[in-house]
N, C-alpha and C positions, 0 to 999 in steps of 0.2 A: 366750269359750270357744265362740261361736258363729260366729265370724268365718270358720273354715273347715269349719264343719258338725261338730265334732268330736262331736256327739252324735247324729249320723245323722238329723237331723230332716228333711232332703231327703226321705228315704225315705217321710215321712208327710205330705208336700205342703208343707214349709216352702219359701217362696221369698223372696228378698231383693228389695227395690224399692230404688231410688236415685233420688228424685224430685229434679228440677233444683234446687229450692228447698230450702236447708239449714235456714235460720232466717228467721222474718218477724216484725218486732217493729213492732206499730201504736202511736202515740203519742195521748195524749189530744187533741192540736191536730189530729188527722185525718192527720198526715205518718206515713210508714212508713219503715222500712229493710228490705230484703231481702238475704239473702246467697245466692249462687247456688254451685254448682260451679264455674261459669265464672268467671274473675276478672275479665274485662273487665266482666260486667254488674254484678259485686260493686262494683267500683271506680267504676261509673257510679253505682251507688246510694250510695255514701259520698261521691262528688263534689255531690250534691244538697245535702249539709250542709257538707261541708268537702272540697276539692279538696286541700289538705295532707293531712287524715287519707286520702284515697284512695291518695295518693301512698306514705304511710307504710305503708298496708295491703298494698299492692304490693310494698314493699320487705320487710316482714315475711315474706309469702308466699315471696318469692324466698329470703329467708335460711332459711326452713323447708326448702324444696325442696332446700337445697344438704345439709343436715344430717338428712334424712326416711331415707336408708339406713341412718344408723346407730341411729336411733331405731326402726325399722320391727321389729317382732314376726317374729321367723323361727321355722319348723317344724323 
């Protein structure tokens, strides 16, 4: 409901921010995994733990990009 400022909150100062970090998960052993908007940086993060998982993530994003227009909310 806020995606396209349907409530007109921009008139009251609402500004959307899009930080480069999407998710950051620290683990008890001191390691961490960070997901970025940048797929290359995200895949490098996954590769710290598993190159296979990094490749699988890259394929998943490519598959999603192929169907994203079908799933996108339209006005």
